[in-house]
N, C-alpha and C positions, 0 to 999 in steps of 0.2 A: 888815463888819469886826467881829472879835471884841471884846467889851468886857470890862472887869474883872469884871463880875458873872457872866459866863459861865464863870469859872474856878473855880466851886464853892467859893467862900468862902475861897480861899487868901489869906493875909495877905502884903502886900508892903511893902517900904520901912520896915521897923521900925527904930526909932532905934538899936537894938543889933545890927542885922543885920550879920554879918561875911562874908556870902557875896559871891562875885564873880559879876556878871551878864554873861552872854554871849548875843549875838544868835545864834539858832540857825536861824531861818527867816524868810521873808517873810510878811507878813500874807496871810491867805486862801490860803496855799500848800498847806495840808493839807486835802483834802476831808473831808466829814463821814463818820464811822464808818471812819476809816482810821488806821493807825499808820505811823510812819516813824522810822528811825534818824537822829539828828542828833548833833552834837558840841558840847559846852560846855567850852571849854578843852581838856583832855585826857580829859574824861569823856564816854563815850557815853551818850546819852539816848534813851529810847523816847518820842517825842512822840505824844500820843494826841488825836484829835478824836472824842469820843464824844457824839453827838447835839448838836453845836454847842458843846460845852464842851472847852477845852484842858486837858490835864494832862501831867505829865512823870514818867516812872519810870526807874529804873536799867535800862539796856538789857540787862543780863546776867541771864539766867534763873538762878534759884537751884538748878536741877537740874544741868545740865551746861554752863551758860554760853551757851546759845543766844541769838541776837540777837532780842529781843522786837520791835524795830522792823521786822523782816522778816516778822513774823507777821501776825495779823489780829484784828479785833474780832468777837466772836460772842456773842450773848445777854448783852451787857453785860460780857464778860470779854476781857482781852487774852490771846491764845492764842500760846504759844511755837511757832515753826515746826518745832522739832526733835522734841519729844515731847508737844506739846499741853498743857503745863502751863498753868494758868489763874491770872490775877492781876486783882484789882480795879483799874480804871484810875485811881482816885483814891488809894486807900490802899496799893496794892501788895500787899495780903493775898491769900492763896489762899482758895478756898471753905471753908466750915465743915468741920472735921474734918481739915484739912491745915495743917501748920505752915510751909510754904514762904512766903516773901514777898520782895519787892524794895522798895528804898527809893523813896519819892516825892520829887520835887524841886519847889521853888516856881517858879511861872511868872508872867511879866508880859506883858501886851499893851501895846506902846508904839506911838507913831505910825510909827516906822521899822522895826517888826518884832516878832517873838516872842523873848522873852528867858527864859533859865533861870538860876537861881541855884545855884551849887555852892560848896563850901568851897574856899578858896584852895589851889592845888596845892602840896603839900610833898613832899619826897623824903627818904626814909630810905635810907641806903646799903645796898645789897644784896650778896649773895654775888657777883653778876656784877660790880658795881662793884669789889669787893675784888680779884677776879682780873684784871680789866682794868688796875687800878692797878699790880699787880705786873708784868703783861706790858709795859706802857709804861715802867715804871721800869727794866726789864731791857733796854730798847732795841728791843723789837718794836713798832714803831709804824706798820706798813703792813699793811693787811688787805684781802683780796679775798674777796667773798662774796655770798651771797643771803639775805635775811631771810625768815623763814617762821614758822609757828605754833609750832614747838617750839624756836625760838631767840630769841624776842622779848625775853626778859630780858637776854640778852647783847647783843642789838642795841641796847637802850635804854642800857645801860652804855657801849657804844662810841659811841653818839650823844653822850653827855655828854663823853666823852674827846675826841671830835673837836671839839666846841664849845669845849673848854678848850685846844685846840691841841696835845694830847698824842698824837693819832692821825690818820692819813689812811686813810680807808675808801673803797674802790672797789666799787660795786655792779655785778656782772657779770650776764650773761644765762644762763650755764651754769656749774655748779659745777666742771666739769672745767677750764674756762678759769681759774677762780680758783686751782686747784692748780698749773696750768702757770705762771701769772703769778708765784705765790709761789716756785716752783722756779727760774724764770729770775732773779728778784730776788736769790736766794741765789747763783746761779752768777755773777752780775755783781759783787755786793758782798761776798760771804762772810758776810753777815748773814742773820738769820732774818726771814722774813715769815710772815704767817698767812693761811690760807684758812678759810672759815667757811660752814657749811651747816646745814640742818635734819636731823632724823632720817631714817632710811630712804633714799629715793632721792637726797636731797641729799648725804648722806654717801657713798653708793656711787658717785655721779657723780664725786667727787673722787679716787677711788682711782687712776685712771690717772695723773693728775698727781703724786700722792703716790709712786707707783711710780717715776716719772721721777726725783724727788728722791732716792729710796731707792737706786736703782742707780747714780746719778751722785754719790752721797755728799755731798749738800748739805743744810743744815738747813732744816726747814720745820715749822711749828706748825699743826696742824689743830684747829679749835674746832668741835665738833659738838653740836647739840641732840639730845635724845632724848625719847621719850615719858615720861609721868609714871611714877614708880617703882611706883605702886599698880596699874598695868595692864600692867607689863612681864611677859613670860613666856607668857601664853596665846596671844599672836599678835594684838595689836590693830592698828588702822590705822597704817600706816607704821612698825610696829615691826620693826627688824632687830637681830639680835644684833651690835651694833657692835663690842663687844670682840673677838669672833671675826672679824668681817669685816675689821677694821683691823689685826689682829695681824700678818699676814704682811708688811704694808707699813710698819710703824712700828718704830722702835728702842725705843720705850717709850710706854705709854699708860695712862690711868687714868680711871675714872668718878668724878666729883666728887659726893659725897653729903652734904656739909655744909660750913659755913663754918669749922669748927674748924681743918682742915688745908688749906683751899682755896688759901691763899697759897703754902704749901710745894709743893703739887702743881703750880701754875703755874710756880714757880721750877724745879722738877725737870724739867718738860716742856721748858723752854727750855734748861736745862743739858744734858739728854740729846741734844737736837737739835744743839747746838753741839759738844759733846765727842765724840759718836758720829757726827757728820756724816750726819744723816739725819732723816726725818720722825718727829715725835711727835704724840700726839693727846690731847686732854682731851674727855671726853664729859659733857655736862651734862643730866641729866633736867630736864624743863621746870620743875617746881615748885621745884627746887633753885636755879634762877637768881634766883628772887624772894625767897629767904630773907634775913632781915636779915644784914648783914655782921657779922663778928666785931668786937667793940669791946673795947678799942681794936684797930685792925687791926694785925696783927703786922708787924714790920719784916723784910723779906726782901731785904737789899742784895745786889747782884751782886758787889760787892767782897768778896773772900775766898771766893767760891763757885766761880769758874771760873778756874783757874790758867793762866798762859801755858805753852805746851808747846814746848820747844826741845830736841829729841832730837839728841844728838851721836853719831856712829857709833863703834863700838869701835875702839880704836887699832890692834889687830892687823889687823882687816879693812881699815882705812884704808891701812895699809902695803902690804897685798897689792894694793889698787887702784892705789897709786902705782907699784908695780913694773910692773903691766900697762900703765899709761899711758906710762911712760917707754920701754917696749919697743915700743910700737905705732908703725907707720909710717903707717897710714891710719885713725886713730880717727874715729868718727862719733858725734855726740850725737843722741839721740832724746828729744824732750820730749812728755809727755802732759799731760792736763788737770791732773794733780797738781802740775805745775810752774807753774801760773798764779800770778802774783804774784812770780815770781823771774826775770823776763826779764833784768834787768840783771846778776844773778848768773850766769845761764847764758851770756850774751854775754861777760862778763869771762873766764869759764873757757874758752869756745870760742876767744877771741882769744889767750889765753896759749898754748894747745896747738895752735892753728890746726886746729880740727876743724869739719867741716861740721855744720850743725844742721838736722835734719829734725824734723817734728812729726807727731803723729797728727792725724786730722781734728778731734777734739774740742779740740785745742790750736791749731788754725789761727789765725794772727794773733798767737800768743805772741811770735814773732820776726818782725820786718818782712821781707817778701820782698826788699826793697831792700838788706838787709845783705849784705856780700860773702861771708859764710859761710852765709847762709840758703839752704836747698834746697827749701823748700816742704813739701807734705803727702805723707805716705807712705800707701800702701794703695789701697783701691778708689776712694776719692775723691781720689786723689793724682795726682802728676805724675812723669814719668820722671827729672827731676833728683833727686828724693828717693830713688826706688827704686834708681837706679844708684849713687848715693853710698853708700847703705847696703849694697848688694850687693857692692861692691868694698872694703868696710872690713875691717880685721883686728881691730878692737875696737869694741864698742858701749858707750856710756855712756848709760844710760836714766834719765831723771828723771821720776818720777810717771806711769809708763805701766802699763797693765794687760795688755798683750800680747793685745789683742783680735784675733780672727780677721779682722776687717775691715781691721785695720792691717797685719798680716802681718810683724811684726818677725822677722828671721831668727833661728832658734834655733841655727843651726850656727856662728855667729860668737861668739867669746868675749865675755862681757857683764859689765859692772859695772852693777848695778841699784840705784838709790837710791830709797827710799820710806819714808814715816813709818809705813806700815801693814805690820806684819810678815807678815800673811797674803798680801799681794800679792807679797812677795819670793819669787821662785822658785815661784810658785803653779802654773804649768802645766809648767815644765821647770826643771832645775837651771841656775843661773848661776854663773859663776866667783867673783864677789864680790857677795853680797847685803849692801848697806850699809843698815842700819836707822838712819835719821836724817832730820831736816828737810832739805829740799833746800838752803835758804839756809845753814844751819849747816854742812852737809856740804861745799858748794862753798867756803865761807870757809876751812874747815880744809884742804881740798886746795890752795887758792891760797896759804895761809900757810905750807905745808910747804916747807922749803928743798930737799927732794928732788924736787919737781915741776919738771922742766926745761922752760923755755919752748921752743917750736918755731915756726920761721918758715913752713916748707912753702910757698914762693911758687908752686910748680907746682900745688899743690892749689887755691889761690885762682883760678889761671888756668883750671883745669879746671872749677870751679864756674861761672865766668863763661861759659865756652864752652858748657856744657850748658844754661844759661839762654838763651843766644842761640839754640841749636837749638830749644828748646821754644817760644820766642816766635815763631820763624819758622813752626813748626807751627801755633800758634794763629792766626797771620795767614792761613795757608792755609785753615784751617777757617772763619775769618770770611768768606772770599771765597766759600764755598759758598752757593749760592742755592737753598734748598729751595722746593718748590712749594706746601706746605701751611702754611707759617708761617716765623718767623724762627729763626735758629740761636742757640744759647746762648752760643757763643764771642763773638759780637758784643754780646750783651746785657751780659755780665759784663765785657767790655773797657770798654764805655762806663760801667758802674757803677763800675768801678775807677778810671776817670779822674775821675769827678764826685763820688763819695761823699767827705764830709769825712774827713780823715786819722784823726780820732779817733772816728769814728762807732761806734755799737753796732749790730751786725747780728745779728738773730735769724733763723735759717734753719729751714725745715721739713724734711720727709722726702720723698724721691722723686727723680726725675730732675733736678729743679731744684737739689737739694742736691748731687748728684754734679757737676753742671755748675759750680755755685758753687765747690766745692772745687778743681776743675781750673783754671778760667779766671780767677777773681777773685784778683788779687795784693794782698795786705794791706800796708797802711802801718802805722798804729798802731791800727787798728780792733780792737774786741773782738767775738769771734764767740760766739754762744750757740746751743746745739742740744740736742736730746734725744739724748743720747749712747748709752748702753747700751740704753735702752728703744726708741729710734728710733721714737717715736710720731708718726704723722701728725697734723696739727692743732696742733702745738706752736708754730709760728712766730709767728702774730699774737698769741695770748695772752702769749707770752714777750716780745714787743715791748712790750706794755702793762706787764708787770712791770718791764722795763728802764726804761721812761719814768718809772715811779713812783719810781725811785731818786733822781730829781732831780739828775742829774749835769750837766745843761745840755748834754749831747752829743746830736747828732742820732741818732735811733733809726730804723732801717730794718728791715723784715721782708722776707724772701724766701720765697715759697711757690708751690706749684703750685695749680691749681684744685681738685684733690682734697683737699689739706690745708686750704686756706682755707675750703672748703665745710663742713668739720666744725664750725667756730666762726664761721660767717658773721655771725651776729647780734652778735658782739663788736665789729664795726665801729661799731655804735651806741654801745657803751660808750666807745670812743675819742672819738666825737663828743661824748658827754655831758660828758666830763671834759677836753675840748679838748686831746687828745693828738695833736700833729702828727706822727704816725707815717707814714712813707712805705712802702707795701707794693708791692714789685715782684712782680707776680703773673704767673707764666708759665702761660698757658692753652693746653693742647693738647687739651682736651676728652676727656681720658681719664686713667686711672691708668697713666701711661706706663711707670713702673718695673715694674709688675706685668705689663704687656703684654710687656715684654722678658724677664721671667722665664718666662712661659709659653713664649715662643719658644725660650729657652735650654734648656728642658727638653723640647723637641720636642713641644709640645702646641699645640693651637689656642688662640688668644687668645679669652677668653670673659668677658663681663660687666665689661669695664674702661672701656667708653664712658661718658661723663658728659653730662648735659644741664645746660647752664650758662646763667645770665643774662648780660646785658651787665654785667660787674662794674664798669666805669667809671660806667655809668649808675646802678647800684645805689649806688655811693659817694655820688653826688649826691643820690639819693633819701633817703639816711640823714642828710644834712646835711653831708657831707664833700665831697670833690672827687675827680675821676678823669679819666683820659684813656686811650683805647684805641689801641694801636700795632699797625699791620698791615704796615708797610714799614720796611726797615732805616734809611732816612734820617730816620724819625720818632723813633728811639730816644733820641738825645741830647737833643733839645728836650723830649721827654716826661719824661725823668728830671730834667732841670733844673727843670721846673715842679713835679714832685712833691717834689723835695728842698728846694725853696725855699718850699713852701706852708706856711701857718700852720694848715692844717686836716689832719685825717686824709685821706690821699690814696692812691688806688690807681692805679698805673701798670700797666695790663693789657696784656700783650704776647702776641699770638697766636704760638705757637711750634710748631715741627715736633717731633713726638714721637720721631722717629728720630735727630735730630741733638742729642746731649747733650754 
């Protein structure tokens, strides 16, 4: 056992000693002539055993911060493993002629171990603390990310904010999942969440999810570390020109280079995200994160910075719309994602003029399919009820739609288009009346106008009911089909529609599974989340994590294929870590089924779409969650019940036929 005399005369337990003593190692745990990194509180120490005598040095090499405890002892010197800088094991001084040195620390040998004394930890507010305070004050209190060497200052500030209850942080396994989760959070709540990454590959990994938020017009804040400013430019390790890399995918971005205006930059980043409905980014060079905060920290209140926007349409245009509405015999309402949040307004308007309501796929669930005027989804993921009612209309009233080619809104039918974005109005073709206004405000003005004549149209209601009856019989026929290689999707989504809670949040991925969901799942009050314009495979499960983090108390379900879930397979462990009871309905056809169909449609041989998969249900259990594999139709209902009622992340893996979607 080491004795006090072996510690080279270091003095211990002085009456005026203010140091805090930390047990760093067991007795006799460090062999002779070895070094090791240990931790005393938050201070890393290089523990040295040189010829039977224990000493302690600051672990950070004075040259470039190399970890001395990972080095070696040679000829009486502690050698840094990075560049072979030398330090005396007792004094921490460099050889004669060199000025480099590291601090020594007092050490004690006690009966229960080896102790090192360090000054009590104190914290001076940093630039990172400063910006995180502004971020949480402005209501951005959910962050998905991965910590790393170029963002540790920000990470430390977020740790303190989380400890204070001002922030919820979710450590993910891939930065792309962080951006998808933040995008889905915004799609669900309308609020901004943040994604967080290191310089270089961490930042570039987030770009796909940021593009998703960008093209679907939802707010997102990216917090990105960067290499030190003194080595930017020549092309150092993990250096990427982040300003250029992120510019195409952000509405606004800035590099933070000091505490003087750091608070304003954070406020501006959040304001741009929310006002311009898209991603913004703040880039933090490593050393900037550790600068002292500006004192006193400037006030950056949200009140007075972000005005409410209620755009009312011009009166003349409103009158033109009223004339068309009163003259129409078969008007049809088309709702896009821009109408989210205005369900009650849309239905009041539809009921007054007795107009069928169809939605784009992105707006699926905005109107319950059980409503007598609801006609389901229009377009490639849609149903004949919607397409027929639109095709026989003599007037379309569109709310918050972008006229995507996937939706196929008829251009030959006279159209009243309502949107708050002037560029969206008549973007691809002229419309009869482009109404620039908030959807809620515009509907209120239409309903309040005495010239809008109520319409009963009982035959139209009967027609909608009849068409739904025909479509449900067709779905029943498809459910009866018995494929030889797996289950059919009509049966799966009929069962899910019967069992999913009426207010569930359902995040869907991309592929055949998504088309089938659009066609066969009948919505009640569920909220549907998807990667709309980007259509990015892999969105489903990370989006479900983002939805769960919103804390709504509603059941969260993900629907994905084996190709999509495989992209972020490891995020299932994230759900386990944070006890997210997400139910993943996984349609496994062992291929990229949608791409196989596209090969065939283009008269080409199917190539490289087969997938090699694990047993996903078994994988769920290995990760600490739960799962069940379904191979027969009679198993679907029980499996879904178990998955939906589980208090763990749960995979309901269903082997499906790639041809029957």
